[in-house]
VOPAGU-2260 file (C-alpha; in pm, 1 decimal, decimal comma):
REM VOPAGU-2260
SITE   aa  ch    i         X         Y         Z
SITE  MET   A    0   -4066,4     993,8    3484,6
SITE  LEU   A    1   -3930,6     742,5    3232,9
SITE  LEU   A    2   -4267,1     746,4    3050,9
SITE  LEU   A    3   -4254,2    1121,9    3026,3
SITE  ILE   A    4   -3909,4    1106,1    2874,0
SITE  LEU   A    5   -4013,3     835,4    2627,8
SITE  ASP   A    6   -4304,2    1048,7    2521,6
SITE  SER   A    7   -4067,0    1323,2    2422,2
SITE  LEU   A    8   -3825,3    1085,0    2246,2
SITE  CYS   A    9   -4061,2     973,0    1971,8
SITE  SER   A   10   -3866,1    1168,2    1716,2
SITE  TYR   A   11   -3711,8    1035,6    1400,7
SITE  SER   A   12   -3366,5     997,9    1542,3
SITE  ALA   A   13   -3494,3     806,0    1849,7
SITE  PHE   A   14   -3692,7     572,9    1624,2
SITE  GLU   A   15   -3384,4     512,6    1405,6
SITE  GLU   A   16   -3194,4     396,2    1712,6
SITE  VAL   A   17   -3477,7     170,6    1836,5
SITE  HIS   A   18   -3601,5      25,1    1503,1
SITE  PRO   A   19   -3314,7    -216,2    1440,8
SITE  HIS   A   20   -3352,3    -359,1    1786,9
SITE  ALA   A   21   -3732,4    -376,3    1792,7
SITE  PRO   A   22   -3763,5    -759,3    1786,4
SITE  THR   A   23   -3542,7    -785,5    2089,8
SITE  LEU   A   24   -3710,2    -494,7    2271,0
SITE  MET   A   25   -4054,1    -646,4    2213,2
SITE  THR   A   26   -3963,4    -930,3    2449,3
SITE  ASP   A   27   -3763,4    -723,2    2706,5
SITE  VAL   A   28   -3901,8    -642,5    3049,6
SITE  PHE   A   29   -3853,7    -258,9    2986,3
SITE  GLY   A   30   -3811,3    -259,7    2602,0
SITE  ASN   A   31   -4169,6    -361,8    2542,9
SITE  TYR   A   32   -4274,3     -29,5    2693,8
SITE  VAL   A   33   -4058,6     150,5    2450,4
SITE  ILE   A   34   -4225,8     -28,2    2158,6
SITE  GLN   A   35   -4568,9      33,6    2309,9
SITE  LYS   A   36   -4494,9     409,4    2334,9
SITE  PHE   A   37   -4398,8     417,4    1959,8
SITE  PHE   A   38   -4730,8     246,8    1883,4
SITE  ASP   A   39   -4905,8     513,2    2102,2
SITE  HIS   A   40   -4724,0     824,5    1999,0
SITE  GLY   A   41   -4512,6     744,9    1689,9
SITE  SER   A   42   -4589,2     869,3    1345,5
SITE  PRO   A   43   -4798,6     649,9    1115,7
SITE  GLU   A   44   -4494,9     549,0     918,9
SITE  GLN   A   45   -4315,6     445,9    1243,0
SITE  ARG   A   46   -4619,5     245,7    1351,7
SITE  LYS   A   47   -4630,1      70,0    1012,0
SITE  GLU   A   48   -4264,5     -25,6    1032,5
SITE  LEU   A   49   -4304,9    -167,8    1371,1
SITE  ALA   A   50   -4620,2    -355,3    1259,0
SITE  ASN   A   51   -4421,8    -494,4     964,5
SITE  GLN   A   52   -4174,7    -639,1    1216,9
SITE  LEU   A   53   -4446,6    -833,5    1375,2
SITE  ALA   A   54   -4506,3   -1026,8    1054,1
SITE  GLY   A   55   -4427,8   -1394,2    1107,3
SITE  HIS   A   56   -4368,4   -1345,3    1476,4
SITE  ILE   A   57   -4731,6   -1309,7    1611,1
SITE  GLN   A   58   -4746,8   -1648,1    1770,2
SITE  PRO   A   59   -4412,6   -1649,7    1959,8
SITE  LEU   A   60   -4462,5   -1286,9    2073,2
SITE  SER   A   61   -4817,0   -1351,4    2189,5
SITE  LEU   A   62   -4689,1   -1645,0    2403,1
SITE  GLN   A   63   -4403,5   -1449,6    2556,9
SITE  MET   A   64   -4457,2   -1261,8    2883,2
SITE  TYR   A   65   -4367,4    -914,9    2748,5
SITE  GLY   A   66   -4416,7    -968,5    2382,8
SITE  CYS   A   67   -4793,2   -1032,3    2427,4
SITE  ARG   A   68   -4821,9    -675,0    2556,4
SITE  VAL   A   69   -4679,6    -546,2    2224,3
SITE  ILE   A   70   -4913,5    -769,1    2032,2
SITE  GLN   A   71   -5211,8    -627,8    2232,6
SITE  LYS   A   72   -5107,2    -271,8    2172,3
SITE  GLY   A   73   -5018,1    -285,6    1804,9
SITE  PRO   A   74   -5363,0    -359,9    1640,1
SITE  THR   A   75   -5542,4    -110,2    1861,1
SITE  GLN   A   76   -5346,6     171,9    1706,2
SITE  PHE   A   77   -5462,9     131,5    1351,1
SITE  ASN   A   78   -5748,4     358,7    1253,4
SITE  LEU   A   79   -5949,1      93,9    1078,6
SITE  ALA   A   80   -6299,2     -36,6    1122,8
SITE  ASN   A   81   -6161,0    -384,2    1202,0
SITE  PRO   A   82   -5805,1    -390,1    1322,7
SITE  ARG   A   83   -5813,1    -774,7    1312,5
SITE  LEU   A   84   -5842,0    -769,0     938,4
SITE  HIS   A   85   -5541,6    -534,5     912,0
SITE  MET   A   86   -5338,6    -778,7    1106,5
SITE  LEU   A   87   -5429,6   -1073,3     886,2
SITE  PRO   A   88   -5138,5   -1042,1     644,6
SITE  PHE   A   89   -4897,1   -1056,9     945,8
SITE  LEU   A   90   -5044,6   -1385,4    1054,4
SITE  MET   A   91   -5009,7   -1568,0     722,3
SITE  ASP   A   92   -4688,6   -1737,0     832,3
SITE  ASP   A   93   -4799,0   -1831,7    1175,0
SITE  MET   A   94   -4969,0   -2142,1    1289,4
SITE  CYS   A   95   -5208,2   -1932,4    1499,5
SITE  LEU   A   96   -5389,0   -1823,6    1176,3
SITE  ILE   A   97   -5647,4   -2095,0    1222,2
SITE  LEU   A   98   -5715,8   -1980,6    1581,2
SITE  PHE   A   99   -5734,2   -1620,1    1465,2
SITE  LEU   A  100   -5985,4   -1700,8    1189,4
SITE  LEU   A  101   -6198,0   -1890,4    1442,2
SITE  LEU   A  102   -6215,1   -1583,5    1658,3
SITE  LEU   A  103   -6330,1   -1344,3    1379,5
């Protein structure tokens, strides 16, 4: 039921309420689902804004129990031949850049 409601809430006003709290929601037991839904059903602009919030936080989010689910969902939503290359700028400040490059 909650997922059906979230699907219908991906409007501009809902995003404006969620966007300022996205970093906190990404690591929340239920909030990570909200962020994932915006990656699934949000507009391209909304997805890009959320992806920009991942910049510099890839490593801590990927090590966090709920944040890693957001990290897994984010890159899969970009319509590019290689979503890993799209995520590269977001990894520049993270120590996991070396590991990322080894996995390419």
